[in-house]
KESEVO-688195 format. One record per residue (C-alpha): residue in three letters; x negated, y, z. Coordinates in steps of 0.001 Angstrom, whole numbers, padded with zeros to 6 digits, always signed. Each point is the difference from the previous one (the first is absolute). Layout:
<pts>
ALAXYZ...
</pts>
This chain:
<pts>
MET+000000+000000+000000ARG-002991+002268-000553ARG-000614+000710+003688GLY-003759+000170-000551ILE-000796-002112+003064THR-000598-003705+000539ARG+001592-002246+002586GLU-003348-000260+001767LYS-000368+003790+000194THR+003583+000294+001255GLU-000672-002569+002735GLU-003197+001844+000992LEU+001942+003257+000163LEU+002690-001579+002202ASP-002690-001378+002328THR-001707+003406+000181ILE+003247+001805+000772ARG+000942-002485+002728THR-003488+000262+001528LYS-000099+003791-000028VAL+003625+000516+001083PRO+000941-002713+002526GLY+003745-000482+000291ILE+000763+001497-003400ALA+003023-001359-001849ILE-000670-000799-003634ARG+002842-000071-002466THR+000195-000620-003711THR+002285-000987-002836LEU-000553-002654-002625ILE+001558-000851-003331ALA+000735-003631-000836GLY+000373-001165-003579HIS-002191+002581-001731PRO-000372-000811-003723GLY-002415-002865-000448GLU+000028-000967+003698THR-000867-003690+000189GLU+000880-002454+002746ALA-003678+000003+001037GLU-000007+003802+000269PHE+003178-000095+002036GLU-001569-002574+002351GLU-002992+002332+000350MET+002387+002818+000959MET+001607-002288+002606LYS-003447-000740+001478PHE-000836+003716-000023VAL+003166+000815+001961GLU-000646-002870+002412THR-003559+001105+000772SER+000699+003752-000038ARG+002831-000245+002545PHE+001659+003283-000889ASP+002045+001629+002717ARG+002627+000973-002550LEU+000448-001358-003496GLY+002491+000680-002737VAL+000130-002215-003075PHE+001858+000858-003169PRO+000570-001904-003217TYR-001718+001536-003013SER+002291+002291-001936HIS-000792+000852-003632GLU-000049+003825+000151ASP-000490+002436-002885ASN-003100+002213+000108THR-002087-002425+002051HIS-003151-001780-001143SER+001636-003376+000548TYR+002909+000873-002297SER-002255-000801-002969MET-000355-003563+001307ALA+002485-002788-000534ASP+002304-000383+003015ASP-000671-003745-000053VAL+000786-001072+003572PRO+003648-001081+000234ASP+002182+001961+002431ASP+000758-003086+002103VAL-003731-000690+000382LYS-000624+003630+000993GLN+002695-000206+002674GLU-001253-003380+001241ARG-003474+001482+000404VAL+001382+003032+001830ASP+001888-002349+002341GLN-003090-002144+000644LEU-002125+003038+000818MET+002649+001432+002312ASP+000415-003383+001730LEU-003744-000006+000635GLN+000125+003587+001245GLN+002936-000821+002271GLY-002190-002445+001913ILE-002880+002473+000173SER+002343+002748+001172LEU+001440-002245+002724GLU-003486-000807+001311LEU-001036+003662-000022ASN+003262+001080+001645GLN-000326-002630+002734GLN-003410+001478+000839LYS+001815+003247+000840ILE+002096-001585+002774GLY-000898+001686+003285LYS-001503+003060-001684VAL+001276+003501+000621MET+000616+002049-003125LYS+001284+003409-001004VAL+003275-000401-001923LEU+001906+002549-002077ILE+003762-000559+000363ASP+001694-000037-003428ARG+003591-001050+000629LYS+002565-001696+002220GLU+002096-002905-001200GLY+002389-001756+002329GLU-001744-000739+003265SER-003528+000614-001306PHE-002320+002854-000801TYR-002358-000564-002916GLY-003369+001655-000268ARG-003426-000492-001479THR-003599+000161+001094GLU-002696+002182-001480PHE-000860-002894-002310ASP+003418-000271-001611SER+001770+001815-002804PRO+003755+000523+000173GLU+002313-002433-001773VAL-002732-002402-001149ASP-002008-001065+003051ASN+000420-001520+003436GLU+002507+001542+002325VAL-000176+000220+003751ILE+003337-000888+001576LEU+000965+001361+003439ASP+003121-000815+002014ALA+002296+003042-000133SER+002024-001158+003009LYS-003003+000549+002287ASN-001155+003433-001179TYR+001179+003039-001877LEU-002477+000985-002687ARG+000151+002845-002479ILE-000541-000480-003713GLY-003303+001626-000965ASP-001582-000309+003442PHE-003161-001921+000763VAL+000209-002482+002860THR-002485-002300+001668ALA+001075-003622-000261LYS-001378-003366+001046ILE+000346-002780-002573THR+001791-002970+001592ALA+000688-002245-003005ALA-000766-000236-003697SER+001482-001460-003153GLU-001447-000113-003492PHE+000806+003593-000823ASP+001256+001639+003211LEU-001049+000667+003574ILE+002219-000009+003087ALA-000968+002494+002680GLU+001029+001600+003256LEU-000506+003587+001025VAL-002993+000650+002267
</pts>
């Protein structure tokens, strides 16, 4: 995709960033089913995701878009294969995300409250973007919180893509 960087250089960069900024959250997006993507290349991408252990990952099926370099290439990966590859990558990431989230249990974090639904407030940590990343869920029956406020919360439980917390 003309990124001008090799997998090895990318892995070195990730290692450098994690060494120089302990506790950083690394996020990225990937495209599955790029024109010409072979099964072997897809397996290499799976291994890359497995070893890189991204904190947040979005995966999208390749879309043949006008005015892109790839548009000149044959869109030769069938749509069902693209979606299957997206699903496989996200299944892998789901396990990684669960492991990383479970490591947060017991930690105290600053949470920005985004909304209230039913008996829960939903917020996000400094590592999370709205609408696409983990949410922190707090019991609304125990505390009144204001949308837009920052609160200090202790993580008490974790699922694949969300954290459960209580106010500190």
